[in-house]
C-alpha positions in Angstrom: 0.0 0.0 0.0 2.5 2.6 -1.2 0.1 5.0 -3.0 -1.5 8.0 -1.5 -4.7 7.1 0.5 -7.8 8.9 -0.7 -9.4 11.4 1.5 -12.7 9.4 1.5 -11.0 6.2 2.7 -9.2 8.1 5.5 -12.5 9.7 6.6 -14.2 6.3 6.6 -11.5 4.7 8.7 -11.4 7.6 11.1 -15.2 7.5 11.4 -15.0 3.8 12.3 -12.3 4.6 14.9 -14.5 7.3 16.4 -17.0 4.6 17.5 -14.4 2.7 19.5 -14.6 3.1 23.3 -12.2 5.8 24.5 -10.5 3.5 26.9 -9.9 0.7 24.3 -6.4 -0.1 23.2 -5.5 -1.8 20.0 -2.3 -3.9 19.5 -0.8 -3.8 16.0 1.9 -6.5 15.8 5.4 -5.3 16.4 4.3 -1.6 16.2 2.9 -1.6 19.7 -0.4 -0.8 21.4 -2.4 2.4 20.5 -5.3 4.4 21.8 -8.2 5.5 19.6 -6.6 9.0 19.4 -3.2 7.5 18.5 -4.7 5.5 15.7 -6.6 8.4 14.3 -3.4 10.5 14.2 -1.5 7.7 12.5 -4.2 7.3 9.8 -4.1 11.1 9.2 -0.3 11.0 8.9 -0.5 7.9 6.6 2.6 6.4 8.3 3.3 2.7 8.6 0.8 2.3 11.5 -1.9 4.3 9.8 -1.5 2.4 6.6 -1.8 -0.9 8.5 -5.0 0.3 10.2 -6.5 1.4 6.9 -5.6 -2.0 5.3 -7.2 -4.0 8.2 -10.3 -1.8 8.2 -10.8 -2.0 4.5 -10.3 -5.8 4.5 -12.9 -6.1 7.2 -15.4 -3.9 5.2 -14.7 -6.0 2.0 -15.3 -9.2 4.0 -18.7 -7.8 5.2 -19.6 -6.8 1.7 -18.8 -10.2 0.3 -20.7 -12.0 3.1 -17.6 -13.7 4.4 -18.3 -12.8 8.0 -21.8 -14.3 8.2 -22.5 -17.9 8.7 -24.4 -19.3 5.7 -27.0 -22.0 6.2 
């Protein structure tokens, strides 16, 4: 994910982060543990952590869209 992230995608990811509880922390592999505010800042800066957050959030949304997260009968 080396290209510039679109404004709309960043806004979408930040909106998803906004609904996280304020006291929740997220661990991102070897990068460490981050608060909601930390994650929002990294997404805005489009640094390595921000790009990873965007990648994970977009993969989650694609999985929902494709029905991969729902048990099919």
